[in-house]
gemmi code that builds the backbone of each chain (N, CA, C; Angstrom):
import gemmi

chains = {
    "A": [
        ("MET", (29.980, 4.794, 6.522), (28.549, 4.534, 6.434), (27.776, 5.247, 7.535)),
        ("LYS", (28.348, 5.216, 8.725), (27.646, 5.786, 9.871), (27.423, 7.299, 9.692)),
        ("GLU", (28.490, 7.960, 9.192), (28.376, 9.403, 8.989), (27.352, 9.712, 7.911)),
        ("LEU", (27.417, 8.927, 6.828), (26.490, 9.114, 5.711), (25.050, 8.944, 6.193)),
        ("ASN", (24.858, 7.912, 7.033), (23.532, 7.647, 7.573), (23.005, 8.852, 8.352)),
        ("THR", (23.853, 9.366, 9.227), (23.443, 10.511, 10.046), (23.091, 11.705, 9.175)),
        ("ILE", (23.967, 11.977, 8.189), (23.747, 13.157, 7.353), (22.457, 13.014, 6.554)),
        ("LEU", (22.272, 11.837, 5.943), (21.061, 11.622, 5.146), (19.810, 11.718, 6.007)),
        ("TYR", (19.894, 11.145, 7.200), (18.751, 11.166, 8.119), (18.372, 12.592, 8.472)),
        ("LEU", (19.393, 13.387, 8.800), (19.110, 14.783, 9.162), (18.493, 15.533, 7.988)),
        ("ILE", (19.041, 15.304, 6.791), (18.527, 16.013, 5.612), (17.069, 15.637, 5.354)),
        ("PHE", (16.787, 14.325, 5.361), (15.420, 13.873, 5.080), (14.443, 14.421, 6.113)),
        ("SER", (14.812, 14.261, 7.392), (13.842, 14.673, 8.412), (13.645, 16.188, 8.365)),
        ("TRP", (14.716, 16.920, 8.056), (14.592, 18.376, 7.951), (13.646, 18.747, 6.822)),
        ("ILE", (13.829, 18.115, 5.657), (12.974, 18.439, 4.509), (11.513, 18.143, 4.831)),
        ("ILE", (11.270, 16.946, 5.412), (9.886, 16.558, 5.703), (9.264, 17.513, 6.716)),
        ("THR", (10.006, 17.785, 7.785), (9.473, 18.647, 8.841), (9.121, 20.023, 8.305)),
        ("VAL", (10.053, 20.634, 7.592), (9.838, 22.012, 7.144), (8.731, 22.074, 6.098)),
        ("HIS", (8.758, 21.114, 5.177), (7.758, 21.114, 4.113), (6.350, 20.937, 4.682)),
        ("ALA", (6.196, 19.904, 5.535), (4.871, 19.641, 6.103), (4.439, 20.799, 6.997)),
        ("GLY", (5.374, 21.326, 7.790), (5.044, 22.425, 8.691), (4.549, 23.643, 7.938)),
        ("ASN", (5.236, 23.973, 6.838), (4.830, 25.115, 6.024), (3.442, 24.921, 5.457)),
        ("SER", (3.212, 23.717, 4.965), (1.913, 23.429, 4.361), (0.809, 23.527, 5.403)),
        ("PHE", (1.065, 22.966, 6.594), (0.069, 23.034, 7.655), (-0.178, 24.481, 8.048)),
        ("TYR", (0.901, 25.250, 8.145), (0.778, 26.633, 8.608), (-0.056, 27.457, 7.640)),
        ("LYS", (0.212, 27.282, 6.338), (-0.475, 28.086, 5.324), (-1.943, 27.690, 5.185)),
        ("ASN", (-2.175, 26.371, 5.018), (-3.558, 25.925, 4.801), (-4.349, 25.913, 6.094)),
        ("GLY", (-3.632, 25.661, 7.199), (-4.316, 25.589, 8.481), (-4.891, 26.924, 8.903)),
        ("ARG", (-4.307, 28.026, 8.423), (-4.792, 29.345, 8.833), (-6.240, 29.554, 8.403)),
        ("ILE", (-6.524, 29.173, 7.160), (-7.884, 29.368, 6.650), (-8.856, 28.450, 7.379)),
        ("TYR", (-8.412, 27.224, 7.604), (-9.239, 26.262, 8.338), (-9.542, 26.783, 9.739)),
        ("LEU", (-8.505, 27.270, 10.419), (-8.675, 27.804, 11.774), (-9.588, 29.019, 11.773)),
        ("LEU", (-9.378, 29.885, 10.775), (-10.186, 31.116, 10.693), (-11.654, 30.760, 10.569)),
        ("ASN", (-11.943, 29.727, 9.811), (-13.321, 29.279, 9.663), (-13.841, 28.707, 10.980)),
        ("MET", (-12.993, 27.898, 11.632), (-13.449, 27.211, 12.829), (-13.575, 28.160, 14.022)),
        ("LEU", (-12.760, 29.222, 14.046), (-12.847, 30.188, 15.143), (-13.721, 31.382, 14.754)),
        ("GLU", (-14.575, 31.198, 13.756), (-15.579, 32.182, 13.357), (-15.000, 33.548, 13.012)),
        ("GLY", (-13.931, 33.565, 12.238), (-13.406, 34.806, 11.709), (-12.673, 35.691, 12.692)),
        ("ASN", (-12.269, 35.126, 13.833), (-11.504, 35.910, 14.800), (-10.026, 35.881, 14.399)),
        ("ALA", (-9.579, 36.930, 13.668), (-8.279, 36.852, 12.994), (-7.107, 36.837, 13.970)),
        ("SER", (-7.169, 37.679, 15.014), (-6.002, 37.755, 15.906), (-5.841, 36.450, 16.687)),
        ("LEU", (-6.965, 35.870, 17.122), (-6.907, 34.589, 17.833), (-6.366, 33.502, 16.902)),
        ("THR", (-6.812, 33.554, 15.651), (-6.357, 32.565, 14.680), (-4.852, 32.610, 14.509)),
        ("ASP", (-4.315, 33.827, 14.332), (-2.870, 33.936, 14.118), (-2.094, 33.435, 15.329)),
        ("THR", (-2.590, 33.778, 16.515), (-1.899, 33.334, 17.729), (-1.909, 31.815, 17.829)),
        ("VAL", (-3.102, 31.232, 17.665), (-3.213, 29.774, 17.795), (-2.357, 29.080, 16.742)),
        ("ASN", (-2.386, 29.638, 15.532), (-1.619, 29.042, 14.438), (-0.130, 29.037, 14.749)),
        ("LYS", (0.354, 30.161, 15.254), (1.781, 30.258, 15.568), (2.156, 29.312, 16.703)),
        ("LEU", (1.273, 29.243, 17.711), (1.534, 28.325, 18.831), (1.580, 26.885, 18.354)),
        ("LEU", (0.649, 26.545, 17.473), (0.612, 25.173, 16.951), (1.884, 24.850, 16.179)),
        ("LEU", (2.336, 25.831, 15.376), (3.559, 25.608, 14.597), (4.756, 25.398, 15.516)),
        ("THR", (4.847, 26.241, 16.560), (5.973, 26.111, 17.492), (5.958, 24.749, 18.175)),
        ("GLY", (4.765, 24.348, 18.647), (4.658, 23.053, 19.305), (5.044, 21.921, 18.370)),
        ("TYR", (4.616, 22.055, 17.130), (4.923, 21.055, 16.113), (6.436, 20.912, 15.917)),
        ("TYR", (7.111, 22.063, 15.773), (8.565, 22.010, 15.574), (9.264, 21.420, 16.792)),
        ("MET", (8.805, 21.826, 17.980), (9.421, 21.326, 19.222), (9.363, 19.810, 19.277)),
        ("ILE", (8.148, 19.276, 19.146), (7.964, 17.829, 19.269), (8.754, 17.098, 18.201)),
        ("ASN", (8.680, 17.626, 16.988), (9.297, 16.929, 15.882), (10.809, 16.923, 15.961)),
        ("LEU", (11.381, 18.111, 16.181), (12.843, 18.176, 16.235), (13.368, 17.409, 17.439)),
        ("GLY", (12.621, 17.470, 18.549), (13.025, 16.699, 19.724), (13.073, 15.220, 19.404)),
        ("TYR", (12.061, 14.753, 18.700), (12.027, 13.329, 18.367), (13.151, 12.955, 17.406)),
        ("VAL", (13.406, 13.841, 16.440), (14.503, 13.591, 15.488), (15.820, 13.436, 16.227)),
        ("ILE", (16.054, 14.322, 17.201), (17.327, 14.276, 17.926), (17.409, 13.036, 18.806)),
        ("ILE", (16.275, 12.659, 19.433), (16.285, 11.444, 20.258), (16.640, 10.227, 19.414)),
        ("ARG", (16.018, 10.129, 18.242), (16.258, 8.954, 17.411), (17.686, 8.912, 16.877)),
        ("LEU", (18.302, 10.075, 16.785), (19.659, 10.153, 16.224), (20.658, 9.359, 17.046)),
        ("THR", (20.430, 9.282, 18.356), (21.436, 8.641, 19.212), (21.351, 7.120, 19.189)),
        ("PHE", (20.212, 6.564, 18.726), (20.093, 5.112, 18.718), (20.670, 4.551, 17.425)),
        ("GLN", (21.955, 4.432, 17.340), (22.574, 3.949, 16.113), (23.233, 2.609, 16.346)),
        ("GLU", (22.943, 1.661, 15.450), (23.610, 0.369, 15.548), (24.618, 0.247, 14.417)),
        ("GLY", (25.277, -0.901, 14.362), (26.286, -1.087, 13.325), (25.675, -1.118, 11.943)),
        ("ILE", (26.177, -0.255, 11.083), (25.658, -0.200, 9.718), (26.822, -0.419, 8.768)),
        ("PHE", (26.744, -1.484, 7.970), (27.893, -1.843, 7.139), (27.616, -1.748, 5.645)),
        ("THR", (26.397, -2.069, 5.222), (26.118, -2.059, 3.780), (25.025, -1.048, 3.456)),
        ("ILE", (24.826, -0.876, 2.142), (23.823, 0.103, 1.714), (22.432, -0.348, 2.124)),
        ("SER", (22.184, -1.675, 2.101), (20.841, -2.129, 2.489), (20.590, -1.895, 3.977)),
        ("ASP", (21.640, -2.065, 4.799), (21.502, -1.723, 6.221), (21.110, -0.260, 6.370)),
        ("LEU", (21.804, 0.569, 5.586), (21.557, 2.011, 5.664), (20.125, 2.347, 5.277)),
        ("LEU", (19.654, 1.705, 4.203), (18.280, 1.948, 3.753), (17.285, 1.535, 4.816)),
        ("GLU", (17.511, 0.360, 5.425), (16.606, -0.123, 6.461), (16.523, 0.859, 7.617)),
        ("ASP", (17.702, 1.246, 8.090), (17.754, 2.126, 9.253), (17.079, 3.465, 8.955)),
        ("LEU", (17.459, 4.048, 7.803), (16.906, 5.350, 7.417), (15.396, 5.271, 7.295)),
        ("SER", (14.917, 4.216, 6.618), (13.483, 4.180, 6.344), (12.691, 3.946, 7.618)),
        ("SER", (13.217, 3.121, 8.524), (12.438, 2.905, 9.744), (12.369, 4.189, 10.562)),
        ("LYS", (13.473, 4.921, 10.620), (13.458, 6.174, 11.388), (12.531, 7.201, 10.758)),
        ("THR", (12.709, 7.402, 9.431), (11.905, 8.422, 8.761), (10.428, 8.059, 8.797)),
        ("GLY", (10.128, 6.755, 8.618), (8.742, 6.313, 8.655), (8.107, 6.588, 9.993)),
        ("ASN", (8.852, 6.307, 11.057), (8.362, 6.588, 12.399), (7.997, 8.056, 12.557)),
        ("ILE", (8.904, 8.915, 12.127), (8.662, 10.357, 12.269), (7.421, 10.768, 11.495)),
        ("MET", (7.291, 10.249, 10.257), (6.161, 10.652, 9.433), (4.849, 10.213, 10.056)),
        ("ILE", (4.816, 8.992, 10.599), (3.555, 8.517, 11.188), (3.203, 9.341, 12.427)),
        ("ILE", (4.202, 9.667, 13.231), (3.917, 10.494, 14.408), (3.370, 11.858, 13.983)),
        ("LEU", (3.979, 12.429, 12.946), (3.499, 13.711, 12.419), (2.050, 13.610, 11.984)),
        ("ALA", (1.740, 12.532, 11.253), (0.376, 12.388, 10.734), (-0.623, 12.262, 11.874)),
        ("ILE", (-0.281, 11.460, 12.885), (-1.199, 11.282, 14.012), (-1.421, 12.606, 14.728)),
        ("LEU", (-0.328, 13.349, 14.963), (-0.438, 14.666, 15.597), (-1.347, 15.582, 14.782)),
        ("HIS", (-1.137, 15.561, 13.475), (-1.874, 16.437, 12.576), (-3.371, 16.146, 12.640)),
        ("PHE", (-3.735, 14.863, 12.532), (-5.158, 14.530, 12.560), (-5.760, 14.816, 13.933)),
        ("PHE", (-4.956, 14.606, 14.971), (-5.426, 14.926, 16.319), (-5.739, 16.417, 16.440)),
        ("ASN", (-4.822, 17.251, 15.932), (-5.043, 18.704, 15.960), (-6.312, 19.080, 15.216)),
        ("LEU", (-6.461, 18.525, 14.009), (-7.640, 18.847, 13.196), (-8.911, 18.499, 13.955)),
        ("SER", (-8.934, 17.306, 14.576), (-10.167, 16.896, 15.237), (-10.426, 17.737, 16.483)),
        ("VAL", (-9.370, 18.109, 17.205), (-9.569, 18.949, 18.392), (-10.175, 20.291, 18.000)),
        ("ILE", (-9.642, 20.887, 16.934), (-10.164, 22.179, 16.488), (-11.617, 22.040, 16.061)),
        ("TYR", (-11.892, 20.951, 15.359), (-13.262, 20.724, 14.881), (-14.224, 20.558, 16.065)),
        ("ILE", (-13.810, 19.781, 17.074), (-14.683, 19.552, 18.234), (-14.928, 20.864, 18.978)),
        ("TYR", (-13.878, 21.690, 19.085), (-14.027, 23.005, 19.718), (-15.065, 23.844, 18.986)),
        ("HIS", (-14.960, 23.834, 17.654), (-15.896, 24.579, 16.820), (-17.325, 24.106, 17.049)),
        ("ARG", (-17.491, 22.790, 17.128), (-18.827, 22.239, 17.297), (-19.411, 22.612, 18.660)),
        ("THR", (-18.565, 22.628, 19.678), (-19.054, 22.999, 21.009), (-19.574, 24.428, 21.006)),
        ("ILE", (-18.828, 25.330, 20.367), (-19.268, 26.726, 20.306), (-20.622, 26.819, 19.621)),
        ("GLU", (-20.757, 26.097, 18.499), (-21.999, 26.165, 17.745), (-23.168, 25.641, 18.570)),
        ("HIS", (-22.922, 24.581, 19.276), (-23.946, 23.975, 20.104), (-24.440, 24.962, 21.169)),
        ("LYS", (-23.477, 25.643, 21.788), (-23.832, 26.619, 22.809), (-24.703, 27.722, 22.225)),
        ("LYS", (-24.336, 28.168, 21.011), (-25.103, 29.226, 20.358), (-26.528, 28.802, 20.112)),
        ("GLN", (-26.706, 27.572, 19.653), (-28.054, 27.075, 19.374), (-28.900, 27.041, 20.632)),
        ("ILE", (-28.289, 26.669, 21.734), (-29.023, 26.636, 22.981), (-29.502, 28.036, 23.359)),
        ("HIS", (-28.644, 29.035, 23.096), (-29.026, 30.412, 23.412), (-30.192, 30.887, 22.578)),
        ("ILE", (-30.255, 30.446, 21.319), (-31.388, 30.839, 20.473), (-32.637, 30.182, 21.016)),
    ],
    "B": [
        ("MET", (31.155, -2.725, -6.351), (30.421, -3.525, -5.369), (29.237, -4.229, -6.033)),
        ("LYS", (29.108, -5.505, -5.733), (28.029, -6.282, -6.329), (26.736, -6.020, -5.545)),
        ("THR", (25.682, -5.719, -6.279), (24.430, -5.471, -5.555), (23.798, -6.796, -5.149)),
        ("SER", (23.358, -6.866, -3.908), (22.751, -8.095, -3.408), (21.269, -8.111, -3.756)),
        ("PHE", (20.649, -9.270, -3.556), (19.216, -9.401, -3.833), (18.406, -8.457, -2.965)),
        ("ILE", (18.842, -8.327, -1.718), (18.044, -7.547, -0.770), (18.012, -6.070, -1.161)),
        ("LEU", (19.168, -5.592, -1.640), (19.217, -4.191, -2.068), (18.331, -3.987, -3.298)),
        ("THR", (18.376, -4.972, -4.230), (17.510, -4.888, -5.412), (16.048, -4.834, -4.996)),
        ("ALA", (15.697, -5.694, -4.015), (14.308, -5.716, -3.545), (13.914, -4.353, -3.004)),
        ("TYR", (14.780, -3.742, -2.213), (14.465, -2.417, -1.663), (14.324, -1.395, -2.782)),
        ("LEU", (15.239, -1.477, -3.746), (15.212, -0.481, -4.820), (13.991, -0.652, -5.713)),
        ("ILE", (13.414, -1.852, -5.751), (12.156, -2.015, -6.486), (10.979, -1.556, -5.624)),
        ("TYR", (11.024, -1.944, -4.347), (9.883, -1.676, -3.465), (9.639, -0.178, -3.272)),
        ("LEU", (10.709, 0.585, -3.078), (10.538, 2.008, -2.745), (9.793, 2.791, -3.825)),
        ("PRO", (10.249, 2.744, -5.115), (9.491, 3.489, -6.130), (8.066, 2.992, -6.299)),
        ("VAL", (7.867, 1.664, -6.188), (6.510, 1.135, -6.350), (5.592, 1.684, -5.262)),
        ("ALA", (6.092, 1.695, -4.018), (5.279, 2.188, -2.902), (4.963, 3.672, -3.087)),
        ("VAL", (5.979, 4.446, -3.481), (5.759, 5.889, -3.649), (4.759, 6.154, -4.770)),
        ("LEU", (4.905, 5.419, -5.875), (3.988, 5.618, -7.000), (2.561, 5.243, -6.625)),
        ("LEU", (2.407, 4.113, -5.914), (1.071, 3.690, -5.483), (0.429, 4.766, -4.617)),
        ("THR", (1.205, 5.265, -3.643), (0.678, 6.288, -2.737), (0.263, 7.524, -3.516)),
        ("TRP", (1.127, 7.933, -4.430), (0.853, 9.138, -5.209), (-0.425, 8.963, -6.019)),
        ("TYR", (-0.560, 7.796, -6.641), (-1.724, 7.545, -7.489), (-3.014, 7.580, -6.664)),
        ("VAL", (-2.995, 6.871, -5.511), (-4.192, 6.820, -4.672), (-4.534, 8.206, -4.143)),
        ("ALA", (-3.518, 8.937, -3.677), (-3.769, 10.264, -3.114), (-4.320, 11.198, -4.175)),
        ("ARG", (-3.775, 11.123, -5.387), (-4.247, 12.002, -6.449), (-5.707, 11.718, -6.781)),
        ("THR", (-6.026, 10.429, -6.902), (-7.407, 10.064, -7.218), (-8.353, 10.515, -6.121)),
        ("LEU", (-7.964, 10.212, -4.879), (-8.833, 10.502, -3.741), (-9.074, 11.996, -3.594)),
        ("PHE", (-8.010, 12.800, -3.707), (-8.181, 14.208, -3.375), (-8.608, 15.062, -4.556)),
        ("ASN", (-8.539, 14.499, -5.784), (-9.203, 15.190, -6.881), (-10.711, 15.115, -6.690)),
        ("SER", (-11.189, 13.942, -6.235), (-12.626, 13.835, -5.956), (-12.968, 14.543, -4.657)),
        ("GLY", (-11.995, 14.540, -3.721), (-12.224, 15.165, -2.423), (-12.554, 16.641, -2.545)),
        ("LYS", (-11.978, 17.299, -3.556), (-12.244, 18.726, -3.742), (-13.737, 18.977, -3.935)),
        ("ILE", (-14.361, 18.119, -4.724), (-15.796, 18.291, -5.004), (-16.614, 18.053, -3.735)),
        ("PHE", (-16.220, 17.018, -2.980), (-16.889, 16.751, -1.713), (-16.771, 17.946, -0.775)),
        ("MET", (-15.555, 18.501, -0.721), (-15.310, 19.604, 0.208), (-16.117, 20.826, -0.191)),
        ("MET", (-16.241, 21.071, -1.497), (-17.058, 22.198, -1.955), (-18.493, 22.029, -1.477)),
        ("ASP", (-18.957, 20.785, -1.508), (-20.317, 20.496, -1.060), (-20.442, 20.697, 0.450)),
        ("ILE", (-19.429, 20.189, 1.182), (-19.486, 20.262, 2.640), (-19.467, 21.714, 3.116)),
        ("PHE", (-18.615, 22.524, 2.494), (-18.490, 23.916, 2.955), (-19.350, 24.874, 2.155)),
        ("ASN", (-20.435, 24.382, 1.562), (-21.404, 25.220, 0.847), (-20.759, 26.066, -0.241)),
        ("GLY", (-19.824, 25.489, -0.994), (-19.252, 26.180, -2.137), (-18.272, 27.288, -1.818)),
        ("ARG", (-17.793, 27.346, -0.563), (-16.764, 28.349, -0.274), (-15.413, 27.768, -0.688)),
        ("GLN", (-14.887, 28.313, -1.798), (-13.716, 27.717, -2.465), (-12.488, 27.659, -1.560)),
        ("GLU", (-12.215, 28.760, -0.867), (-10.939, 28.887, -0.158), (-10.811, 27.838, 0.949)),
        ("ILE", (-11.826, 27.792, 1.804), (-11.774, 26.854, 2.924), (-11.840, 25.415, 2.423)),
        ("ALA", (-12.560, 25.189, 1.323), (-12.645, 23.826, 0.790), (-11.285, 23.341, 0.317)),
        ("THR", (-10.593, 24.183, -0.483), (-9.293, 23.715, -0.987), (-8.284, 23.571, 0.134)),
        ("SER", (-8.319, 24.472, 1.118), (-7.291, 24.357, 2.153), (-7.546, 23.157, 3.061)),
        ("THR", (-8.810, 22.858, 3.342), (-9.084, 21.657, 4.135), (-8.692, 20.401, 3.367)),
        ("ASN", (-8.988, 20.430, 2.078), (-8.599, 19.303, 1.238), (-7.084, 19.104, 1.264)),
        ("LYS", (-6.356, 20.215, 1.188), (-4.890, 20.150, 1.193), (-4.384, 19.600, 2.532)),
        ("LEU", (-5.007, 20.044, 3.622), (-4.602, 19.552, 4.950), (-4.754, 18.040, 5.022)),
        ("PHE", (-5.890, 17.559, 4.543), (-6.109, 16.115, 4.570), (-5.118, 15.396, 3.670)),
        ("GLU", (-4.805, 16.036, 2.537), (-3.893, 15.395, 1.591), (-2.494, 15.231, 2.195)),
        ("VAL", (-1.999, 16.282, 2.814), (-0.666, 16.197, 3.416), (-0.638, 15.140, 4.522)),
        ("GLY", (-1.733, 15.112, 5.320), (-1.825, 14.091, 6.365), (-1.826, 12.691, 5.784)),
        ("PHE", (-2.542, 12.529, 4.687), (-2.623, 11.220, 4.030), (-1.245, 10.781, 3.535)),
        ("TYR", (-0.546, 11.706, 2.875), (0.792, 11.385, 2.375), (1.714, 10.994, 3.524)),
        ("LEU", (1.713, 11.781, 4.587), (2.612, 11.517, 5.718), (2.343, 10.137, 6.299)),
        ("MET", (1.064, 9.864, 6.533), (0.687, 8.615, 7.179), (1.094, 7.421, 6.325)),
        ("ASN", (0.744, 7.485, 5.019), (0.929, 6.286, 4.210), (2.368, 6.095, 3.785)),
        ("LEU", (3.062, 7.182, 3.433), (4.478, 7.014, 3.105), (5.251, 6.581, 4.342)),
        ("GLY", (4.862, 7.101, 5.495), (5.501, 6.693, 6.744), (5.334, 5.208, 6.976)),
        ("PHE", (4.109, 4.720, 6.735), (3.864, 3.286, 6.928), (4.654, 2.468, 5.921)),
        ("ALA", (4.694, 2.961, 4.670), (5.429, 2.236, 3.627), (6.905, 2.111, 4.006)),
        ("LEU", (7.475, 3.194, 4.532), (8.891, 3.159, 4.920), (9.101, 2.262, 6.136)),
        ("LEU", (8.104, 2.264, 7.013), (8.243, 1.495, 8.258), (8.281, -0.002, 7.983)),
        ("ILE", (7.522, -0.470, 6.977), (7.499, -1.910, 6.722), (8.511, -2.333, 5.669)),
        ("LEU", (9.444, -1.438, 5.342), (10.409, -1.757, 4.276), (11.310, -2.936, 4.606)),
        ("LYS", (11.674, -3.071, 5.852), (12.717, -4.036, 6.231), (12.314, -5.489, 5.955)),
        ("ILE", (13.211, -6.204, 5.296), (13.003, -7.643, 5.087), (13.914, -8.362, 6.072)),
        ("GLY", (13.308, -9.127, 6.972), (14.059, -9.644, 8.113), (14.898, -10.868, 7.847)),
        ("TYR", (14.716, -11.511, 6.710), (15.434, -12.774, 6.489), (16.352, -12.686, 5.274)),
        ("GLU", (17.181, -13.702, 5.139), (18.168, -13.740, 4.049), (17.475, -14.019, 2.722)),
        ("ILE", (17.895, -13.316, 1.688), (17.321, -13.596, 0.372), (18.385, -14.259, -0.480)),
        ("THR", (18.100, -15.502, -0.870), (19.138, -16.290, -1.531), (18.957, -16.368, -3.032)),
        ("SER", (17.728, -16.272, -3.502), (17.525, -16.400, -4.951), (16.474, -15.403, -5.428)),
        ("GLY", (16.320, -15.351, -6.741), (15.356, -14.439, -7.325), (13.937, -14.780, -6.926)),
        ("GLN", (13.691, -16.076, -6.785), (12.333, -16.503, -6.426), (11.948, -15.977, -5.043)),
        ("VAL", (12.858, -16.134, -4.087), (12.583, -15.658, -2.723), (12.364, -14.154, -2.736)),
        ("MET", (13.150, -13.468, -3.572), (13.027, -12.009, -3.640), (11.635, -11.622, -4.137)),
        ("ILE", (11.187, -12.298, -5.196), (9.874, -11.952, -5.759), (8.769, -12.261, -4.754)),
        ("GLU", (8.917, -13.360, -4.019), (7.909, -13.694, -3.015), (7.860, -12.630, -1.920)),
        ("ALA", (9.027, -12.246, -1.456), (9.085, -11.226, -0.398), (8.478, -9.920, -0.893)),
        ("LEU", (8.850, -9.542, -2.117), (8.345, -8.290, -2.689), (6.843, -8.321, -2.842)),
        ("SER", (6.319, -9.464, -3.303), (4.876, -9.502, -3.549), (4.116, -9.408, -2.235)),
        ("ARG", (4.647, -10.018, -1.202), (4.027, -9.869, 0.122), (3.986, -8.407, 0.542)),
        ("LYS", (5.130, -7.744, 0.366), (5.211, -6.337, 0.804), (4.257, -5.463, 0.010)),
        ("VAL", (4.365, -5.544, -1.323), (3.582, -4.637, -2.157), (2.094, -4.932, -2.012)),
        ("GLY", (1.742, -6.241, -1.963), (0.339, -6.608, -1.806), (-0.215, -6.130, -0.487)),
        ("GLY", (0.530, -6.357, 0.587), (0.080, -5.912, 1.904), (-0.080, -4.412, 1.940)),
        ("TYR", (0.864, -3.708, 1.351), (0.790, -2.247, 1.358), (-0.403, -1.763, 0.555)),
        ("SER", (-0.684, -2.414, -0.571), (-1.806, -1.912, -1.371), (-3.140, -2.222, -0.690)),
        ("ILE", (-3.220, -3.337, 0.049), (-4.451, -3.593, 0.815), (-4.625, -2.524, 1.894)),
        ("TYR", (-3.530, -2.197, 2.562), (-3.576, -1.131, 3.579), (-4.038, 0.191, 2.966)),
        ("LEU", (-3.500, 0.492, 1.776), (-3.882, 1.736, 1.098), (-5.370, 1.741, 0.775)),
        ("GLY", (-5.879, 0.579, 0.344), (-7.295, 0.489, 0.031), (-8.148, 0.768, 1.252)),
        ("ILE", (-7.754, 0.187, 2.388), (-8.516, 0.422, 3.624), (-8.498, 1.907, 3.976)),
        ("MET", (-7.330, 2.526, 3.837), (-7.200, 3.957, 4.127), (-8.096, 4.789, 3.210)),
        ("LEU", (-8.131, 4.385, 1.931), (-8.962, 5.098, 0.955), (-10.422, 5.057, 1.379)),
        ("PHE", (-10.883, 3.855, 1.787), (-12.286, 3.750, 2.173), (-12.560, 4.525, 3.455)),
        ("MET", (-11.591, 4.544, 4.367), (-11.790, 5.323, 5.592), (-11.955, 6.793, 5.273)),
        ("ASN", (-11.098, 7.290, 4.377), (-11.191, 8.694, 3.986), (-12.524, 8.984, 3.312)),
        ("MET", (-12.957, 8.053, 2.452), (-14.227, 8.252, 1.768), (-15.375, 8.314, 2.758)),
        ("SER", (-15.348, 7.447, 3.761), (-16.435, 7.464, 4.741), (-16.431, 8.773, 5.514)),
        ("LEU", (-15.219, 9.309, 5.731), (-15.109, 10.618, 6.385), (-15.781, 11.695, 5.532)),
        ("PHE", (-15.525, 11.665, 4.232), (-16.142, 12.638, 3.321), (-17.667, 12.527, 3.373)),
        ("PHE", (-18.157, 11.279, 3.316), (-19.607, 11.093, 3.302), (-20.230, 11.586, 4.600)),
        ("ARG", (-19.527, 11.333, 5.708), (-20.057, 11.789, 6.988), (-20.114, 13.313, 7.048)),
        ("GLY", (-19.052, 13.949, 6.551), (-19.024, 15.406, 6.510), (-20.186, 15.954, 5.706)),
        ("LYS", (-20.470, 15.279, 4.595), (-21.567, 15.721, 3.744), (-22.904, 15.616, 4.470)),
        ("LYS", (-23.081, 14.512, 5.186), (-24.326, 14.303, 5.920), (-24.503, 15.402, 6.981)),
        ("VAL", (-23.422, 15.649, 7.726), (-23.497, 16.657, 8.793), (-23.855, 18.010, 8.223)),
        ("SER", (-23.222, 18.376, 7.084), (-23.480, 19.713, 6.537), (-24.918, 19.801, 6.032)),
        ("ARG", (-25.444, 18.690, 5.489), (-26.832, 18.716, 5.006), (-27.796, 18.903, 6.178)),
        ("GLU", (-27.508, 18.198, 7.279), (-28.373, 18.325, 8.449), (-28.347, 19.758, 8.993)),
        ("ARG", (-27.166, 20.323, 8.974), (-27.028, 21.687, 9.480), (-27.840, 22.662, 8.636)),
        ("GLN", (-27.773, 22.438, 7.310), (-28.540, 23.302, 6.414), (-30.033, 23.208, 6.703)),
        ("ARG", (-30.495, 21.966, 6.907), (-31.920, 21.760, 7.151), (-32.329, 22.470, 8.447)),
        ("LEU", (-31.453, 22.364, 9.448), (-31.723, 23.009, 10.726), (-31.847, 24.520, 10.542)),
        ("ALA", (-30.931, 25.086, 9.744), (-30.950, 26.532, 9.515), (-32.239, 26.947, 8.820)),
        ("GLN", (-32.667, 26.114, 7.855), (-33.917, 26.420, 7.162), (-35.103, 26.417, 8.115)),
        ("MET", (-35.107, 25.408, 8.991), (-36.206, 25.311, 9.943), (-36.248, 26.535, 10.840)),
        ("MET", (-35.082, 26.968, 11.293), (-34.993, 28.160, 12.141), (-35.566, 29.372, 11.412)),
        ("GLN", (-35.186, 29.460, 10.133), (-35.633, 30.588, 9.311), (-37.160, 30.615, 9.224)),
        ("GLN", (-37.718, 29.420, 8.947), (-39.188, 29.328, 8.828), (-39.869, 29.714, 10.137)),
        ("LYS", (-39.310, 29.226, 11.231), (-39.886, 29.512, 12.536), (-39.894, 31.024, 12.792)),
        ("ASN", (-38.744, 31.649, 12.471), (-38.639, 33.088, 12.684), (-39.642, 33.850, 11.836)),
        ("ASP", (-39.791, 33.372, 10.572), (-40.754, 34.026, 9.684), (-42.168, 33.936, 10.253)),
        ("GLN", (-42.514, 32.724, 10.723), (-43.861, 32.537, 11.268), (-44.093, 33.439, 12.476)),
        ("ARG", (-43.064, 33.531, 13.308), (-43.188, 34.382, 14.489), (-43.420, 35.831, 14.069)),
        ("GLY", (-42.727, 36.236, 13.002), (-42.883, 37.592, 12.479), (-44.316, 37.853, 12.045)),
        ("PHE", (-44.927, 36.850, 11.362), (-46.320, 36.985, 10.927), (-47.260, 37.147, 12.115)),
        ("ALA", (-47.039, 36.303, 13.133), (-47.956, 36.293, 14.272), (-47.947, 37.638, 14.978)),
        ("GLU", (-46.758, 38.237, 15.060), (-46.705, 39.512, 15.741), (-47.212, 40.617, 14.801)),
    ],
}
model = gemmi.Model(1)
for chain_id, residues in chains.items():
    chain = gemmi.Chain(chain_id)
    for i, (resn, *xyz) in enumerate(residues, 1):
        res = gemmi.Residue()
        res.name, res.seqid = resn, gemmi.SeqId(i, " ")
        for name, pos in zip(("N", "CA", "C"), xyz):
            atom = gemmi.Atom()
            atom.name, atom.element = name, gemmi.Element(name[0])
            atom.pos, atom.b_iso = gemmi.Position(*pos), 0.0
            res.add_atom(atom)
        chain.add_residue(res)
    model.add_chain(chain)
structure = gemmi.Structure()
structure.add_model(model)
structure.setup_entities()
């Protein structure tokens, strides 16, 4: 059971991380390009940095959680353990994601505000 | 191996939670597309990608929460106890989903308000510039 738990956990977290990361990377580029006023090279750099940071935090958390294993004997134990771990990861991802979106948006608004003052 | 009540409860709860989330997200973000088109002045590309970003965030947050509250902490001895436990879980989760839906909707409405104000500001600037042009 313990081995199965570990393997399933790694598979699930890998799928979620890669899938969400890809989606953020692809759709986030256009969002960033809009928010950084069409500065393409800056957009690509920021996007890549964000993706790297995302993978770092996420994979680090996955590995940390991997070591906290208790006795797992039945399938329901396995489901409980898996779901609590995966749920934790997903919520952390979502919070990070919304935080990133709002930071970018606030940055965009500050730039616009400065421009208006200049006019 | 004989399946216990608790495993049955989990096997019922998981698909129900996933289906509920999927249904709410689909409804919300099909309408969200129209809101986003309005917010971004009809620029299709940025509207759909922002909508998609919000959608993925919504899925992550709510499925994560659904998985987090999956655990039933006490012994389930009969079918009645199982149904009671399940109804608590599913009901609580759907109330949470409803609150999330309204939060997202208020976000959309706020975005719309901000974009309308910005448009009005731009118009005012335009008029001012035109008047200045006349005076000179």
